[in-house]
N, C-alpha and C positions, 0 to 999 in steps of 0.2 A: 200210634206207631211212631217209632223214633225217627228223628231226620237223619237220613243218610246222604244227602247231596245238598251242599249250602253254597248258593251263588251270591256274591258280594260285589256290588258296583263299588268303583274307586273313588273319584273325586265328589265330594260333598257327602260320602257315605263312611268310607274307610280313610279318605285323604282330605285333610283340611285345607284351608285356603293359604297357609304357609307351606302346602305340599308335603306335609309330614303325616305320619300315622300316630295315633295315641298309643302309648306302650300297654295299656290294658287292652285295647283291641288287638294288638299284635300277639300278646300272650293268649287271648282267647281263642284267635285263630289257630294258634299253634296247638292248643288243648283239644279243639275240635279234631284237628287232623291226628293228633295223637289217640283220639278215642275212635278212630276209623272212619270218621266222616270225610267225605271227599269234598274239599273246598275249592271253588272255582271262582276267579275273578271274572266279572262280566262288564265290560268296560268299552267306551267308545275309543280309548286309547290305542295306539299302535302297540304291536307285540313288544317291540324293543323299549318303548316307553313304560309299558305296565311292568317290565322286568324289575325296573326299579324297586317296585313294591312286592312283586311275587317273591323275589330272591330273599329279602329278609323275613318274609313269612314261612320261608321252607317250602313252598309250593312247586311241584315238580310235574303234577298232572295236567288235565286239559285246562285251557284258558280260552275265554271268549273275548275277541277284540272287535274294534271297528264297529259297534252295536250290534254285532252278531254277524257280521260279513265273514269273518274267518274264526274258525275253531282249530287250535292246534294243541300238541302235546307239548309241554314246555321241556321236558328232559330230552326227548328224541327230535323235537322240531317238526314232527310228522303233522302235515295238514289233514284235519278231519273233515273240514268242510270250508268251501270258499264261494261267495256269491258276490260279484262286482257289479259295478256300474258300467254299462255299455258306452261307446262312444256316442251313440245318438243321445242317450240319457244325459250324458255330461254336458254336450253341447247345448241341449234344451236349458239346462241350468245356466251355462254361460251366456246364451242368448238374452236371458232376462238379467243376470247379474253385471255383466260387463258395460252395458249401456249406463247402468245407474252407478258405476265405479265402486260396487260392492266387492271387498276383498274376499278372494277365494283361494283355498288350498286345494291341490290334488295329491292323491296318494298311490304311488304306484311302487309295488316291490319294497315296501318299508321306508320309502323315501318321500319327502315332503316337496312339492314343487307349487311355485307361485309366480304371478307375473312381475312383481316388482317388490323391492324392500320398502317397507312401509310400517308405521307403529303396530298395525293389526298383525302383521307378519310376526314382528319381534314379541308381542303379547302371547301369541299361540306359542312360539318357540321356548319362551320363559316357562310357560304352564306345562307343556308337554315334555320340556327337556330334550327336545330333538332339533337339529339343524333344519334349515330350508335351502332349497335351491331356486334361484331365479331364472326363468326361462322366457321371460316375456308374454304377450297375451296368451292365456291358455287356450282359447278358441283355436289359436293357429298350432299350438303345440300338442294337443292331445291328438294321439293317434292309436291308443291302446286302452283296454280297460282299466278303471281306476277303482280302488277298493271303496273309497268314499271321497266326497267333497265337503268342504267345511267353509263356511261363511263366517267371517269374524267382524263384529261390531264392537266398537270401543265403548258404545253407550248401551248396557243392557236394556234400558227403558224402550230402545228402538227395536229390539228383537222380536217381541210377540207380532208387532205389525209385519216385519219383514217375513216371518215364517208364515203368516197369513197370506200375504201376496204370493210368496214362491209356492206355498202349498196349492193356492188356486191355479196359478200358472203351470206347475207340474201335472196336477191331476194325479191320475193313477200311474204315471210313467215312473215315478220315484217316490221314496218316502222321505219326508222333510220332518225333523225333529230337532228338540233343544237338548244339549248336554250341560256344558256350564253356562253361566250368565251370558257370556259374550259369543257363545258357539252355536250356529244353525248347522246341523249335519244333514247331509242328503245321502242316502244309501239306495241301494237296489230295492224296489217294492216288496221283495220276497224276504227281505232281511229284517230281522228283529232279535233282541236278547231272548225273547220267549222261544223263538223257534230254534235257537241255537241251544238254549238250555234243554229243550225236550230232546234234541239230538244228542247232547252229552247223556242225559238221564237213560235213554235208549240203549246207547253204546255201552254204559256200565251197568246196565241191568236194574236201575232204580225207578220205583213206580212214582207218578207225578206227587201222589199224597205224601211221599216221604221227602220231598224237595222243599227247601226254604230258599226264598229269594229276598235280599234285602237292597232297597234302592231309594233314590232321595229326588229324582228328578222325573220329567214327563217321559224321557227316553227309557225309563225303567218300568212304566205302568204295564205293559204287556207282560213283562217277566214276573212282576209282583202279583198280577192278576192270575197269571197261568200257574204258579207255584202252589202246591198244597197249602203251605203256610207262607204267604206273602206279607212282607214287613216294610212298612214305610218309614223313614228317618223322622224325627220331629221337626226337621227343617225342610220337610217336603212341602210340596204345594198341596192344597185341599184336594185337587183331583187325584193324585196318587194315594193320599191317606183314604180316600173314598172307596178304593178298591183294594186296599190292604186288610188282612185279618187282624194286624197288630201295628200299632204305631209305637216306636221305640224312642229313646232318647235322641238329642240333637247330635250332630257332628262333634261339638265341643264335650259332649257328656258321655262319650264312649258308647254310643248307641248300638254298635255292631256287638261289644262285648256284653251289653245287656241281654241281648237276644240269645247269644250263645250260652251265657252262663245260666240263663233261666230255662231255654227250651232245647237246646242242642246238647250240652253236656250236663245240664241241671236235670231236676226231677219233675219240673213243671210240664204238663202235657200240652202242647200247642193244639189250638183249635184248627183242625185240618179241613181242607175243602176236598170233597170226594172226587 
């Protein structure tokens, strides 16, 4: 069966550490769209941050943001799905993070809020290419739902332990995952890229077997596992490669283009999951 829906993660998959896309990947994505394949970016990034990449790719259809918390149509701005963190969910995160002086960003209506200006905030702003607003302690500021919370650590080596600690503290109250090396993301427990992708597939009438998903990190694991043809980047951790049907090249080797050229617009038949 041909691939009819292609979901692609951004950072580490389509976007390199210089925050650029490989021209070969860009050309391949455009070719897939021209061939009638619906291409969807599936990212932890905010909508306005991801537009930096969606627009050069010529994408105007659905897009998955905030790890799957929000799905919308690019051209119209219509929200197809939204599932946010409630105030109690956020306060539980902050009750753990603030006493430990962990840096936290909150996301409300496509704006980033944080307690104070510090290197962690500046690192996030540089990578996401969006400004932030300083509002003082978030535990005193939070009064409404937030799309997600992001904890930033300047030392990636500390992140696995922090994820383990925070996951144990949160239990089933929220989902804790990793996106980039420095970022720990917290979302509503009902949120995942897989659920968002399934919603998109259902809405546009594409069967699961006809979906390809490409990712590079643990926050892509559910999506790669769910898709009929799940692909892990060569730079992905072993846990993601273990659930993938195929492992492609690394981010610096146009791994996305390799998949599209072989399996999406090429003649090679992907090994599909029923």
